[in-house]
N, C-alpha and C positions, 0 to 999 in steps of 0.2 A: 518492356521487361518480358522475358520469356516465361513459359509455363512452369519450368523447373524452379526458377527463382521465386515466382509467385507462390508456389507450393511451400518453399522454404520459409517464406514470410508468414504464410498461413500457419505453419507448424510453430513458428516462434510466437505468433499471436495467441495460439492455443496454450502454449507454455506460460506466456505472460498472464493470461486470464487466470490460470491455476495459481500462479504465484501471487497475483493481486488478491485473489480470494483468501489465500492463506495469510497474507499480510493484514487484510481487513479483519479477519477473525482475531488475530493477536491484538490489533489496534483496539477493537471493540472490547476485548477482555481487559486490556490495560486501562482503557477509559472507564469501564464499569468499576474496576478495582479502585481507581482514584475517586470516582463519584460516590462510592459506598464507604469511603473513609470518613471518620468523624472530622469535622472542620479543623480541629487542632492538629490532627495527623496530616491533613492535607497541606498544612503550612510547614510541616517538618521537612527535613531533608529527604526522607523516604517518600513523602507525598510529592515533593517537587520533582523528584526523579521519575516517579510514575507519570506525572503530568507531562514532563518533558518527553518521556518515551512515547506516550500517546501522541503528542504533537509531532514528533519526528516520524512516527509511523504514518501519520496523516500526510506528511510531506512525501513519504515514499509512495503512498497511494496516488497522490497527485502526479508524481514522476511516472508511475506506471501508466496513468491516463495519457500523459504527454507522449510517451514512447508508443503506445497503442495508436494514437493519432498519426504520428510520424510514419509508422510502419504501414498503416492503411493508405496514407497519401502516396507512399513510395510504390505500393502495389497497384495503384491506379493506372 
């Protein structure tokens, strides 16, 4: 891989790190919101939606980690 394409990947990795950080913030806020709900509310539809959103955001973080790994391998 040439220097130009490595630099492009480096820029993408920087953007991805920023995006991952933003997703992580929202995920933590959603998880905290769910965790701070009374148990009865956690079992309600609203609580289940919050729990599902936190879980899906966690999956998005895992996907970001996988993308990061693939891009780093590609740049080697």
